[in-house]
C-alpha positions, 0 to 999 in steps of 0.5 A: 834604799829604794822608794817610790814616792808620789810625783806631788811628793817628790820634792819634799821626799828628796829635801828630807833625805838630803837634810838626813845625809846632811846631819851625818859626818862629811868625813864618813860620807866622803869615805863611803862614797870612795868605798862604794866607787871602788866596790864595782872593780874589786873581787869580794876579798879585795872589797872586804879588805878595803872595807875593813881598812876604811873602816879603821881609818875612819876611827882616827878621825876627829869626826869619829871622836865627835860622834862618840862623844855626842852619843855619850853626852846625848847631843847632836854632833858638830861635824867638822866642815 
C-alpha cells in the first residue's frame, strides 16, 4: 500500500495504521512477515508453494479458530499474544 500524507498529518496516519495492524492476529502477521521476507529469494513456483504452505499452517492455529468464531459471533477477536 502506498499513500501520500501531508507532513502535519503523518503522525496521526501512522498511529491509525499501527492500530489497524494491532487489531489483527499476531500469528498471521508473523507468518506474513516471514513469507514476504522469503519471497525475494524464491522463484514464482517456489513462492506460490511457500504461500500455500503458510496458508495451510495458519488454518491450524488458535488465532484462526478465534478469528472464525469471532466473525460468526459478530464480535471482535481476542487474539493470543
